[in-house]
KOLTIKOL-298614 format. One record per atom (N, C-alpha, C): residue number from 1; residue in one letter; z, y negated, x. Coordinates in Angstrom, 1 decimal. Layout:
% residues N
<rec pos="NUM" code="A" up="Z" north="Y" east="X"/>
...
% end
This chain:
% residues 76
<rec pos="1" code="M" up="-7.4" north="6.2" east="-7.2"/>
<rec pos="1" code="M" up="-7.1" north="5.7" east="-5.8"/>
<rec pos="1" code="M" up="-6.5" north="7.2" east="-5.0"/>
<rec pos="2" code="K" up="-7.4" north="6.6" east="-3.6"/>
<rec pos="2" code="K" up="-6.2" north="7.6" east="-1.9"/>
<rec pos="2" code="K" up="-5.7" north="6.6" east="-1.4"/>
<rec pos="3" code="I" up="-4.5" north="7.2" east="-1.3"/>
<rec pos="3" code="I" up="-3.0" north="6.3" east="-0.2"/>
<rec pos="3" code="I" up="-2.5" north="7.4" east="0.8"/>
<rec pos="4" code="G" up="-3.5" north="6.2" east="1.8"/>
<rec pos="4" code="G" up="-2.5" north="7.4" east="3.0"/>
<rec pos="4" code="G" up="-1.7" north="6.4" east="3.4"/>
<rec pos="5" code="F" up="-0.1" north="7.0" east="4.7"/>
<rec pos="5" code="F" up="0.3" north="6.1" east="5.3"/>
<rec pos="5" code="F" up="0.3" north="6.4" east="6.6"/>
<rec pos="6" code="F" up="0.4" north="6.7" east="8.2"/>
<rec pos="6" code="F" up="0.4" north="5.6" east="8.7"/>
<rec pos="6" code="F" up="1.6" north="5.1" east="10.0"/>
<rec pos="7" code="G" up="1.9" north="5.7" east="10.7"/>
<rec pos="7" code="G" up="2.7" north="4.9" east="11.0"/>
<rec pos="7" code="G" up="3.7" north="5.3" east="11.0"/>
<rec pos="8" code="P" up="5.3" north="4.7" east="11.8"/>
<rec pos="8" code="P" up="6.8" north="4.5" east="10.6"/>
<rec pos="8" code="P" up="7.0" north="4.2" east="10.6"/>
<rec pos="9" code="V" up="5.7" north="4.4" east="9.1"/>
<rec pos="9" code="V" up="5.9" north="3.5" east="7.6"/>
<rec pos="9" code="V" up="7.3" north="4.5" east="6.6"/>
<rec pos="10" code="Q" up="7.8" north="3.7" east="5.9"/>
<rec pos="10" code="Q" up="9.3" north="4.4" east="4.9"/>
<rec pos="10" code="Q" up="8.4" north="4.9" east="3.6"/>
<rec pos="11" code="V" up="8.0" north="6.6" east="4.3"/>
<rec pos="11" code="V" up="6.4" north="7.2" east="3.1"/>
<rec pos="11" code="V" up="8.0" north="7.6" east="2.1"/>
<rec pos="12" code="P" up="7.5" north="6.6" east="0.4"/>
<rec pos="12" code="P" up="7.5" north="7.0" east="-0.7"/>
<rec pos="12" code="P" up="7.8" north="8.3" east="-1.4"/>
<rec pos="13" code="P" up="7.9" north="8.7" east="-2.3"/>
<rec pos="13" code="P" up="8.0" north="10.6" east="-2.3"/>
<rec pos="13" code="P" up="6.5" north="10.5" east="-3.1"/>
<rec pos="14" code="P" up="6.5" north="12.7" east="-2.6"/>
<rec pos="14" code="P" up="5.4" north="12.7" east="-2.8"/>
<rec pos="14" code="P" up="4.9" north="12.5" east="-4.1"/>
<rec pos="15" code="E" up="5.6" north="12.4" east="-5.5"/>
<rec pos="15" code="E" up="5.4" north="12.7" east="-6.0"/>
<rec pos="15" code="E" up="5.5" north="11.6" east="-6.6"/>
<rec pos="16" code="V" up="5.7" north="10.4" east="-6.1"/>
<rec pos="16" code="V" up="6.0" north="8.8" east="-6.6"/>
<rec pos="16" code="V" up="4.3" north="8.3" east="-6.2"/>
<rec pos="17" code="V" up="4.1" north="8.7" east="-4.8"/>
<rec pos="17" code="V" up="2.5" north="9.2" east="-4.4"/>
<rec pos="17" code="V" up="1.9" north="8.9" east="-5.0"/>
<rec pos="18" code="E" up="2.1" north="9.8" east="-5.6"/>
<rec pos="18" code="E" up="0.3" north="10.9" east="-6.7"/>
<rec pos="18" code="E" up="0.9" north="9.6" east="-7.5"/>
<rec pos="19" code="T" up="1.9" north="10.5" east="-8.9"/>
<rec pos="19" code="T" up="1.6" north="9.3" east="-10.2"/>
<rec pos="19" code="T" up="0.7" north="7.9" east="-9.7"/>
<rec pos="20" code="V" up="1.5" north="6.8" east="-8.4"/>
<rec pos="20" code="V" up="1.2" north="5.9" east="-8.6"/>
<rec pos="20" code="V" up="-0.5" north="6.1" east="-8.2"/>
<rec pos="21" code="A" up="-1.1" north="7.2" east="-7.6"/>
<rec pos="21" code="A" up="-2.3" north="7.1" east="-6.5"/>
<rec pos="21" code="A" up="-3.5" north="7.2" east="-8.4"/>
<rec pos="22" code="Q" up="-2.9" north="8.3" east="-9.4"/>
<rec pos="22" code="Q" up="-3.8" north="8.5" east="-10.2"/>
<rec pos="22" code="Q" up="-3.2" north="7.4" east="-11.4"/>
<rec pos="23" code="E" up="-2.5" north="6.6" east="-11.5"/>
<rec pos="23" code="E" up="-1.6" north="5.6" east="-12.7"/>
<rec pos="23" code="E" up="-2.5" north="4.3" east="-12.4"/>
<rec pos="24" code="F" up="-1.8" north="4.2" east="-11.9"/>
<rec pos="24" code="F" up="-1.8" north="2.5" east="-10.3"/>
<rec pos="24" code="F" up="-3.4" north="2.2" east="-11.6"/>
<rec pos="25" code="A" up="-3.9" north="1.0" east="-12.5"/>
<rec pos="25" code="A" up="-5.4" north="1.3" east="-13.0"/>
<rec pos="25" code="A" up="-6.0" north="-0.6" east="-12.2"/>
<rec pos="26" code="G" up="-4.9" north="-0.6" east="-10.8"/>
<rec pos="26" code="G" up="-5.4" north="-2.7" east="-10.6"/>
<rec pos="26" code="G" up="-4.3" north="-3.1" east="-10.7"/>
<rec pos="27" code="G" up="-4.6" north="-4.5" east="-9.5"/>
<rec pos="27" code="G" up="-3.5" north="-5.2" east="-9.8"/>
<rec pos="27" code="G" up="-3.6" north="-5.4" east="-8.9"/>
<rec pos="28" code="S" up="-2.4" north="-6.1" east="-7.4"/>
<rec pos="28" code="S" up="-2.8" north="-7.0" east="-6.5"/>
<rec pos="28" code="S" up="-1.9" north="-5.9" east="-5.4"/>
<rec pos="29" code="V" up="-2.1" north="-5.7" east="-4.7"/>
<rec pos="29" code="V" up="-1.5" north="-5.1" east="-3.2"/>
<rec pos="29" code="V" up="0.0" north="-5.2" east="-3.2"/>
<rec pos="30" code="R" up="0.3" north="-6.8" east="-3.9"/>
<rec pos="30" code="R" up="1.9" north="-6.6" east="-4.0"/>
<rec pos="30" code="R" up="2.0" north="-5.8" east="-5.1"/>
<rec pos="31" code="D" up="2.0" north="-5.7" east="-6.7"/>
<rec pos="31" code="D" up="2.2" north="-4.5" east="-7.6"/>
<rec pos="31" code="D" up="2.2" north="-3.6" east="-6.8"/>
<rec pos="32" code="L" up="1.0" north="-3.0" east="-6.2"/>
<rec pos="32" code="L" up="1.0" north="-1.9" east="-5.5"/>
<rec pos="32" code="L" up="1.9" north="-0.9" east="-4.8"/>
<rec pos="33" code="L" up="3.0" north="-2.6" east="-3.8"/>
<rec pos="33" code="L" up="3.6" north="-1.5" east="-2.9"/>
<rec pos="33" code="L" up="5.2" north="-1.4" east="-4.1"/>
<rec pos="34" code="A" up="5.2" north="-2.5" east="-5.0"/>
<rec pos="34" code="A" up="6.3" north="-2.5" east="-6.2"/>
<rec pos="34" code="A" up="6.3" north="-1.3" east="-6.9"/>
<rec pos="35" code="A" up="4.6" north="-0.7" east="-7.1"/>
<rec pos="35" code="A" up="4.9" north="1.1" east="-7.6"/>
<rec pos="35" code="A" up="5.5" north="2.0" east="-7.3"/>
<rec pos="36" code="L" up="5.1" north="1.6" east="-5.9"/>
<rec pos="36" code="L" up="5.4" north="2.7" east="-4.9"/>
<rec pos="36" code="L" up="6.9" north="3.3" east="-4.6"/>
<rec pos="37" code="G" up="7.7" north="1.7" east="-4.8"/>
<rec pos="37" code="G" up="9.2" north="0.9" east="-4.5"/>
<rec pos="37" code="G" up="9.6" north="0.3" east="-3.4"/>
<rec pos="38" code="F" up="7.9" north="0.0" east="-2.2"/>
<rec pos="38" code="F" up="8.2" north="-0.6" east="-2.3"/>
<rec pos="38" code="F" up="9.0" north="-2.2" east="-2.1"/>
<rec pos="39" code="G" up="10.3" north="-3.3" east="-1.4"/>
<rec pos="39" code="G" up="11.6" north="-4.1" east="-1.7"/>
<rec pos="39" code="G" up="9.9" north="-5.6" east="-1.6"/>
<rec pos="40" code="P" up="9.5" north="-6.5" east="-2.4"/>
<rec pos="40" code="P" up="9.0" north="-8.0" east="-2.2"/>
<rec pos="40" code="P" up="9.8" north="-7.9" east="-0.9"/>
<rec pos="41" code="E" up="11.0" north="-7.9" east="-0.3"/>
<rec pos="41" code="E" up="10.9" north="-7.9" east="0.5"/>
<rec pos="41" code="E" up="9.9" north="-7.8" east="2.4"/>
<rec pos="42" code="Q" up="9.6" north="-6.4" east="2.1"/>
<rec pos="42" code="Q" up="9.1" north="-5.1" east="2.7"/>
<rec pos="42" code="Q" up="7.7" north="-5.6" east="2.8"/>
<rec pos="43" code="V" up="7.0" north="-6.7" east="1.6"/>
<rec pos="43" code="V" up="5.2" north="-6.5" east="1.4"/>
<rec pos="43" code="V" up="4.6" north="-7.7" east="3.1"/>
<rec pos="44" code="W" up="6.2" north="-8.0" east="3.5"/>
<rec pos="44" code="W" up="5.2" north="-8.9" east="5.0"/>
<rec pos="44" code="W" up="5.6" north="-7.9" east="6.2"/>
<rec pos="45" code="F" up="5.5" north="-7.1" east="5.7"/>
<rec pos="45" code="F" up="6.3" north="-6.2" east="7.0"/>
<rec pos="45" code="F" up="5.5" north="-4.7" east="6.8"/>
<rec pos="46" code="L" up="4.3" north="-4.5" east="5.6"/>
<rec pos="46" code="L" up="3.0" north="-3.9" east="5.8"/>
<rec pos="46" code="L" up="1.9" north="-3.9" east="5.7"/>
<rec pos="47" code="S" up="1.2" north="-3.9" east="6.3"/>
<rec pos="47" code="S" up="-0.3" north="-3.4" east="5.7"/>
<rec pos="47" code="S" up="-1.2" north="-2.4" east="5.0"/>
<rec pos="48" code="V" up="-1.8" north="-3.4" east="4.6"/>
<rec pos="48" code="V" up="-2.6" north="-2.4" east="3.2"/>
<rec pos="48" code="V" up="-3.8" north="-3.0" east="4.4"/>
<rec pos="49" code="V" up="-4.8" north="-2.3" east="4.0"/>
<rec pos="49" code="V" up="-6.0" north="-1.9" east="5.1"/>
<rec pos="49" code="V" up="-7.3" north="-1.0" east="4.2"/>
<rec pos="50" code="R" up="-7.9" north="-1.6" east="3.8"/>
<rec pos="50" code="R" up="-9.3" north="-1.2" east="2.3"/>
<rec pos="50" code="R" up="-10.0" north="-1.0" east="3.7"/>
<rec pos="51" code="G" up="-11.1" north="0.3" east="3.6"/>
<rec pos="51" code="G" up="-11.9" north="0.1" east="4.4"/>
<rec pos="51" code="G" up="-12.0" north="-0.4" east="6.2"/>
<rec pos="52" code="D" up="-12.2" north="-1.4" east="6.9"/>
<rec pos="52" code="D" up="-12.4" north="-2.5" east="7.7"/>
<rec pos="52" code="D" up="-11.4" north="-3.3" east="7.4"/>
<rec pos="53" code="E" up="-11.0" north="-4.5" east="5.8"/>
<rec pos="53" code="E" up="-10.9" north="-5.2" east="5.8"/>
<rec pos="53" code="E" up="-9.3" north="-4.9" east="5.4"/>
<rec pos="54" code="R" up="-7.8" north="-5.5" east="6.7"/>
<rec pos="54" code="R" up="-6.8" north="-6.3" east="5.9"/>
<rec pos="54" code="R" up="-6.9" north="-6.7" east="5.1"/>
<rec pos="55" code="L" up="-5.6" north="-5.9" east="3.8"/>
<rec pos="55" code="L" up="-5.6" north="-7.3" east="2.3"/>
<rec pos="55" code="L" up="-4.4" north="-8.2" east="2.1"/>
<rec pos="56" code="A" up="-4.6" north="-8.5" east="2.0"/>
<rec pos="56" code="A" up="-3.0" north="-10.3" east="2.1"/>
<rec pos="56" code="A" up="-2.2" north="-9.4" east="0.1"/>
<rec pos="57" code="P" up="-1.2" north="-9.9" east="0.8"/>
<rec pos="57" code="P" up="0.0" north="-9.8" east="-0.9"/>
<rec pos="57" code="P" up="-0.9" north="-9.8" east="-2.0"/>
<rec pos="58" code="D" up="-1.3" north="-10.5" east="-1.7"/>
<rec pos="58" code="D" up="-2.3" north="-10.9" east="-3.5"/>
<rec pos="58" code="D" up="-3.8" north="-10.8" east="-3.9"/>
<rec pos="59" code="D" up="-4.2" north="-10.5" east="-2.5"/>
<rec pos="59" code="D" up="-5.5" north="-9.3" east="-2.8"/>
<rec pos="59" code="D" up="-5.4" north="-8.3" east="-3.9"/>
<rec pos="60" code="R" up="-7.3" north="-8.2" east="-4.8"/>
<rec pos="60" code="R" up="-6.7" north="-7.1" east="-6.0"/>
<rec pos="60" code="R" up="-7.5" north="-5.9" east="-5.0"/>
<rec pos="61" code="V" up="-6.9" north="-4.5" east="-5.5"/>
<rec pos="61" code="V" up="-6.4" north="-3.1" east="-5.1"/>
<rec pos="61" code="V" up="-7.2" north="-2.3" east="-6.7"/>
<rec pos="62" code="C" up="-8.2" north="-1.2" east="-6.1"/>
<rec pos="62" code="C" up="-8.8" north="-0.8" east="-8.1"/>
<rec pos="62" code="C" up="-8.4" north="0.8" east="-8.0"/>
<rec pos="63" code="A" up="-8.5" north="1.2" east="-8.8"/>
<rec pos="63" code="A" up="-8.5" north="2.9" east="-9.0"/>
<rec pos="63" code="A" up="-8.9" north="3.6" east="-7.8"/>
<rec pos="64" code="Q" up="-10.3" north="2.6" east="-7.9"/>
<rec pos="64" code="Q" up="-11.0" north="3.1" east="-7.0"/>
<rec pos="64" code="Q" up="-11.4" north="3.1" east="-4.6"/>
<rec pos="65" code="D" up="-10.4" north="2.8" east="-4.8"/>
<rec pos="65" code="D" up="-10.1" north="2.2" east="-3.8"/>
<rec pos="65" code="D" up="-9.5" north="3.1" east="-2.4"/>
<rec pos="66" code="E" up="-9.7" north="3.4" east="-1.4"/>
<rec pos="66" code="E" up="-8.8" north="4.1" east="-0.5"/>
<rec pos="66" code="E" up="-8.5" north="3.5" east="0.4"/>
<rec pos="67" code="L" up="-7.3" north="3.8" east="0.3"/>
<rec pos="67" code="L" up="-6.0" north="2.2" east="1.3"/>
<rec pos="67" code="L" up="-5.2" north="3.3" east="1.9"/>
<rec pos="68" code="S" up="-5.2" north="3.0" east="3.7"/>
<rec pos="68" code="S" up="-4.3" north="3.0" east="3.9"/>
<rec pos="68" code="S" up="-2.3" north="2.3" east="4.6"/>
<rec pos="69" code="I" up="-1.9" north="2.5" east="3.9"/>
<rec pos="69" code="I" up="-1.2" north="0.8" east="4.2"/>
<rec pos="69" code="I" up="0.2" north="1.8" east="6.1"/>
<rec pos="70" code="M" up="0.6" north="0.9" east="6.3"/>
<rec pos="70" code="M" up="1.3" north="1.5" east="7.9"/>
<rec pos="70" code="M" up="1.8" north="0.0" east="8.3"/>
<rec pos="71" code="L" up="2.5" north="0.0" east="8.8"/>
<rec pos="71" code="L" up="4.2" north="-0.9" east="9.0"/>
<rec pos="71" code="L" up="3.3" north="-2.0" east="10.2"/>
<rec pos="72" code="V" up="3.8" north="-3.3" east="9.8"/>
<rec pos="72" code="V" up="3.3" north="-4.1" east="10.7"/>
<rec pos="72" code="V" up="3.9" north="-4.1" east="12.0"/>
<rec pos="73" code="V" up="3.1" north="-3.9" east="13.5"/>
<rec pos="73" code="V" up="3.7" north="-4.1" east="14.2"/>
<rec pos="73" code="V" up="3.1" north="-5.0" east="15.7"/>
<rec pos="74" code="G" up="3.7" north="-5.8" east="16.5"/>
<rec pos="74" code="G" up="3.6" north="-6.4" east="17.3"/>
<rec pos="74" code="G" up="4.4" north="-6.3" east="18.7"/>
<rec pos="75" code="G" up="3.0" north="-6.8" east="19.4"/>
<rec pos="75" code="G" up="3.6" north="-6.5" east="21.1"/>
<rec pos="75" code="G" up="2.8" north="-7.7" east="21.6"/>
<rec pos="76" code="G" up="3.3" north="-7.5" east="23.0"/>
<rec pos="76" code="G" up="2.9" north="-8.3" east="24.5"/>
<rec pos="76" code="G" up="3.6" north="-8.5" east="25.4"/>
% end
């Protein structure tokens, strides 16, 4: 799994990201974010993207995915 962080998101320590990227066998986006150290209340403020698709917290991810994680920001 490849995990990239973009924008003003709090990035977990590099060793945590590396371990999760190597060992996360699959599960939901919510499971992935928890493995990275994000609390359940933070799930709604983070956007996880695979390719051009924004994933919901209960969508499944697998070890072969390339994911981008960013802070959800609105404006108007």
